[in-house]
C-alpha positions in Angstrom: -0.3 -0.2 0.2 1.8 3.7 -0.7 2.3 5.8 2.0 -0.2 8.3 2.3 2.4 10.8 3.7 2.5 13.6 0.3 4.6 16.4 0.0 3.4 19.4 1.8 3.8 22.3 -0.7 2.9 25.2 0.6 2.5 27.2 -2.4 2.6 26.5 -6.8 3.4 29.2 -8.8 3.5 29.6 -12.5 3.5 32.8 -14.7 0.0 32.6 -15.1 -1.1 31.2 -11.5 -0.5 31.2 -7.5 -1.8 28.7 -5.3 -1.5 29.1 -1.7 -1.9 25.6 0.4 -0.6 27.1 3.8 0.1 30.6 5.0 -0.3 32.3 8.6 -3.9 32.4 10.0 -5.8 34.9 8.3 -2.7 36.2 6.1 -2.2 34.9 2.8 0.1 36.9 0.2 -1.1 39.5 -1.4 -2.2 39.3 -4.9 0.6 40.4 -7.5 0.4 44.1 -8.7 -2.1 45.5 -11.0 -5.7 44.6 -12.2 -5.6 41.6 -14.5 -5.5 39.0 -11.4 -8.5 37.5 -10.2 -8.4 35.8 -6.5 -10.4 32.7 -5.8 -11.1 31.4 -2.1 -11.7 27.5 -2.2 -13.8 25.6 0.4 -15.2 22.0 0.4 -16.6 19.9 3.0 -17.0 21.9 5.6 -19.9 20.0 7.4 -21.5 22.8 9.0 -18.3 24.1 10.4 -17.4 27.6 10.5 -13.9 29.1 10.4 -12.2 32.1 9.6 -11.9 32.8 5.3 -9.5 35.0 3.7 -10.9 37.6 1.6 -11.1 37.4 -2.4 -12.7 38.3 -5.4 -14.8 34.7 -5.4 -15.6 32.2 -3.1 -16.2 28.8 -4.7 -17.7 25.9 -2.4 -17.5 22.4 -3.6 -20.2 20.9 -1.6 -21.0 19.0 1.9 -22.0 22.0 3.1 -24.1 20.3 6.1 -22.5 17.2 8.7 -26.1 15.5 8.8 -27.6 16.6 5.7 -30.7 18.3 7.5 -32.4 21.6 7.3 -31.2 22.7 10.3 -27.2 22.0 9.5 -27.9 23.7 6.2 -29.4 26.6 8.1 -26.3 26.9 10.0 -23.8 26.8 6.8 -26.0 29.7 4.6 -25.7 32.1 7.7 -22.0 31.7 8.0 -22.0 32.2 3.9 -24.3 34.7 4.3 -22.0 36.9 6.4 -19.0 36.5 4.4 -17.5 39.4 2.9 -16.5 38.0 -0.8 -18.7 39.8 -3.9 -19.2 36.5 -5.2 -19.8 32.8 -3.7 -20.7 30.7 -6.0 -21.4 27.2 -4.0 -22.5 23.7 -4.8 -24.0 20.6 -3.0 -22.6 17.2 -2.0 -23.3 13.7 -1.2 -23.9 15.0 2.5 -26.6 17.5 1.7 -29.3 14.9 1.9 -32.0 17.3 1.8 -31.0 19.4 -1.5 -31.2 16.1 -3.6 -34.7 15.9 -3.5 -35.1 12.7 -5.3 -33.1 11.1 -2.9 -34.1 12.7 0.4 -38.0 11.7 -0.5 -36.8 7.8 -0.9 -34.6 8.4 2.4 -35.7 10.7 4.5 -37.3 8.2 7.0 -33.8 6.1 7.6 -32.0 9.6 8.1 -34.4 11.3 10.3 -35.1 8.3 12.5 -38.8 8.7 12.9 -38.5 12.7 13.0 -41.2 13.9 10.4 -40.3 15.0 6.8 -38.2 18.1 6.6 -40.4 20.5 4.4 -38.8 21.1 0.8 -39.3 25.1 0.3 -36.9 26.3 3.1 -34.0 24.7 1.8 -33.8 26.2 -1.6 -35.3 29.3 0.1 -31.6 29.1 2.0 -29.7 28.5 -1.6 -31.5 30.7 -3.9 -34.2 32.6 -2.1 -33.8 36.6 -1.2 -31.1 36.3 1.7 -28.9 34.1 -0.8 -29.0 36.5 -3.4 -28.4 40.0 -1.2 -25.1 38.0 -0.3 -24.3 37.6 -4.0 -24.7 33.3 -3.4 -24.7 31.6 -6.7 -26.1 27.7 -6.2 -25.3 25.7 -9.3 -26.5 22.2 -9.7 -25.7 20.5 -13.3 -25.4 24.5 -14.5 -23.3 27.0 -15.6 -22.7 30.9 -14.7 -20.7 33.6 -16.2 -19.6 36.6 -14.2 -16.7 39.2 -14.3 -15.0 40.8 -11.4 -14.3 44.2 -12.5 -15.8 46.3 -15.5 -13.8 45.5 -18.4 -12.0 42.2 -17.0 -12.7 38.6 -18.2 -16.0 37.3 -18.7 -14.8 33.8 -16.4 -17.3 30.7 -16.9 -17.7 28.4 -13.8 -19.8 25.1 -14.6 -20.8 23.1 -11.0 -22.3 19.9 -10.1 -23.1 18.3 -6.8 -22.0 14.4 -8.8 -19.8 11.9 -7.3 -19.7 8.2 -8.4 -21.1 5.7 -6.1 -18.8 3.0 -7.4 -19.5 0.2 -5.1 -20.4 2.3 -1.9 -23.9 2.5 -0.6 -25.8 4.7 -2.7 -25.9 8.4 -1.7 -27.4 11.6 -2.3 -25.9 13.0 -5.6 -24.4 9.6 -6.6 -24.3 7.9 -9.8 -23.0 4.4 -10.6 -20.0 3.7 -12.9 -22.6 2.3 -15.7 -23.9 5.6 -16.0 -21.0 7.7 -16.2 -20.3 8.4 -19.5 -23.9 9.4 -19.9 -23.9 12.0 -16.9 -20.7 13.5 -17.9 -21.7 14.1 -21.1 -23.4 17.5 -20.7 -20.1 19.1 -18.7 -19.3 21.4 -21.3 -15.9 23.4 -22.1 -15.5 26.0 -18.8 -12.7 28.3 -17.4 -13.7 26.6 -13.8 -15.2 23.1 -13.2 -16.4 22.6 -9.6 -17.7 19.1 -9.2 -17.8 17.4 -5.6 -15.8 14.1 -6.3 -13.1 13.8 -7.7 -11.3 12.5 -10.7 -9.7 9.2 -10.7 -6.4 9.6 -9.8 -6.2 12.9 -9.0 -6.0 13.8 -5.3 -8.6 10.9 -4.6 -6.5 8.6 -2.9 -8.2 7.2 0.5 -7.1 6.0 3.4 -7.0 2.7 2.2 -4.9 3.4 -0.4 -7.7 3.2 -2.7 -8.6 5.7 -5.7 -12.3 6.9 -5.0 -12.5 9.2 -8.1 -14.4 8.8 -11.5 -12.0 7.1 -14.1 -15.0 8.8 -16.5 -14.2 12.6 -15.5 -10.5 11.9 -16.0 -11.1 10.6 -19.2 -13.4 13.4 -20.1 -10.7 16.2 -18.8 -8.2 16.4 -21.7 -11.3 17.5 -24.1 -11.9 20.8 -22.3 -9.0 21.6 -19.9 -10.3 23.8 -17.5 -8.4 26.5 -16.1 -9.2 25.5 -12.4 -10.6 22.3 -11.1 -11.8 22.1 -7.7 -13.6 19.8 -6.2 -13.6 17.8 -2.4 -15.6 14.6 -0.8 -11.8 12.4 -0.7 -11.0 14.4 3.1 -7.5 12.5 3.6 -6.3 13.9 -0.3 -6.8 17.3 0.0 -4.0 19.2 -1.8 -3.1 20.8 -5.2 -1.7 19.8 -8.4 -1.1 21.9 -11.5 -0.9 19.4 -14.6 0.9 20.8 -17.8 -1.2 19.7 -21.1 1.3 18.2 -24.0 1.0 14.9 -25.9 4.1 13.8 -23.6 2.5 14.8 -20.6 -0.9 13.0 -20.3 -3.6 12.7 -17.3 -3.4 8.9 -16.4 -5.5 6.3 -14.6 -4.5 3.9 -12.0 -1.0 6.1 -10.9 -1.3 8.9 -8.8 -0.7 12.2 -10.9 1.3 15.2 -9.1 2.2 13.6 -6.1 5.5 11.7 -5.0 3.7 8.3 -3.6 5.8 6.0 -0.7 8.6 8.8 0.7 8.8 10.9 3.3 8.8 14.6 2.5 9.6 17.4 4.2 7.4 20.8 3.9 8.7 22.5 0.4 7.9 26.4 0.8 7.2 26.8 -2.9 7.1 24.5 -6.2 7.4 26.3 -9.5 5.8 25.4 -12.4 6.9 26.3 -16.4 4.6 28.3 -18.6 2.2 26.3 -20.8 -1.5 25.2 -20.9 -2.8 24.0 -17.6 -5.0 22.7 -15.3 -5.0 23.8 -11.7 -6.5 20.7 -10.0 -7.9 21.4 -6.0 -8.7 19.1 -3.4 -10.5 22.2 -0.9 -11.6 19.8 1.8 -11.5 21.7 5.0 -11.9 18.6 7.0 -8.7 17.1 8.2 -8.3 13.4 7.9 -5.3 10.6 7.1 -2.0 12.9 7.2 -4.0 16.2 7.3 -5.9 15.1 11.0 -2.5 15.9 13.0 -0.1 18.9 12.8 2.8 18.9 15.2 1.0 16.0 17.1 -1.8 18.4 18.0 -5.4 17.1 16.3 -6.5 20.0 13.6 -9.4 21.9 13.6 -12.1 21.9 10.3 -10.3 24.7 8.7 -7.3 24.3 10.4 -3.9 24.2 9.9 -2.9 22.1 6.8 -6.9 22.3 5.6 -7.2 26.3 5.4 -9.3 27.7 2.6 -7.6 27.3 -0.6 -6.3 30.8 -2.1 -5.7 30.9 -5.6 -4.6 34.2 -8.0 -5.0 33.6 -11.8 -4.3 35.9 -14.3 -7.0 37.1 -16.7 
């Protein structure tokens, strides 16, 4: 079984991007000079926990807003997100956001709520898309695209958000799909600047504590066709991290081997990794929940959003 001790790169830079995985609490490096940089702040798998989030132009949350999938859980998270100051906050759901997947929830609510009455449908989507969400600049995406600019005259960015993640042998869960359906399910994914999914692609920041790849093979196969600038996901807490893939025939995105990390070796923290210029996709598992190698830091347990699982800060050149 491969080691789960991955290189701890605190920063990855290229001529068109800066990825900050770790930084002093609340104090990431400032954006590079000039108006043509957009700052994205990335979260995932917050599970109804709240913590400080650094400022930025756009906040992206790639699902598992809830811990137990209830309306109460969702309300706690949304109150937190409403109060954050980011000019635009784009969010999706995940496999634990049970009440948001109404087809799944209607079939499973009795066992979820342990005898309590089924929760009302309307307040869930009021929290996600109602007047307070709109006033807080929140955009909820469920297999749909959104376009935006962060400044007048600036680049128009496109983002496609999907809460889907594969079942693949595990119990069926909210927003899950089976391997036989993967090609059809993912065929609607468009070419986009930013891909926001709950589940990872196979072999990219998807290695579980059991040493198994939990991502979707079909998603990995599709990615070379549309090569987003940024692909944000979560779901596999212990695989939190970032990887910059440079697209070229000599450098394919492969199945079966972990892309972008060294396995089976002990590696000390690396302050900065420098990536050369070229067409690239930045892959980020932005899980905010510690697990596996992220569970302890200097012998102390890590809390949600704490050291090693901080919000990831990414600056992209327009």
